[in-house]
C-alpha positions in Angstrom: 143.9 140.6 73.5 146.5 138.1 74.7 145.5 135.7 77.4 147.9 136.8 80.2 147.6 133.4 81.9 149.4 131.9 78.9 152.1 134.6 79.1 152.6 133.9 82.8 152.8 130.2 82.2 155.3 130.7 79.4 157.5 132.9 81.7 157.2 130.5 84.6 158.2 127.5 82.5 161.0 129.5 81.0 162.4 130.5 84.4 162.2 126.9 85.6 164.1 125.7 82.5 166.7 128.4 83.0 167.2 127.4 86.6 167.6 123.7 85.7 170.1 124.5 82.9 172.1 126.8 85.3 172.1 124.1 88.0 173.3 121.4 85.6 176.0 123.7 84.2 177.2 124.5 87.8 177.1 120.8 88.8 179.1 119.4 85.9 182.8 118.9 86.8 185.4 120.8 84.9 189.1 120.0 85.3 190.1 123.4 83.9 188.1 125.2 86.6 188.2 123.2 89.9 187.2 126.0 92.3 183.6 126.2 93.3 183.3 129.9 92.3 184.3 129.0 88.8 181.5 126.5 88.6 179.0 129.0 90.0 180.1 131.6 87.4 179.6 129.0 84.7 176.2 128.1 86.0 175.2 131.8 86.2 176.3 132.3 82.5 174.2 129.3 81.4 171.2 130.6 83.4 171.5 134.1 81.9 172.0 132.8 78.4 169.0 130.4 78.6 166.8 133.0 80.2 167.7 135.5 77.4 166.9 133.0 74.7 163.6 132.1 76.3 162.6 135.8 76.8 163.2 136.3 73.1 161.2 133.2 72.2 158.3 134.3 74.5 158.4 137.8 72.8 158.3 136.2 69.4 155.3 134.0 70.4 153.4 137.0 71.8 154.0 139.0 68.6 152.9 136.0 66.5 149.7 135.7 68.6 149.0 139.4 68.2 149.6 139.2 64.4 147.2 136.2 64.1 144.5 138.0 66.1 144.8 141.1 63.9 144.4 139.0 60.8 141.1 137.5 61.9 
């Protein structure tokens, strides 16, 4: 059985990374989109994209752990 503390830690770190990436993307200046709502939209897209990739990575790690436990 998977240690759920590891899964919770992985999800917590992934959420933190996604928030940081979204914040950085929203804070970067963009001359093509000077309005604050455009920057917020860009930050939200970066947050969602990063979180999606990290959820996929966490799922792959969990499946890999399950596969390794079934082999032993």
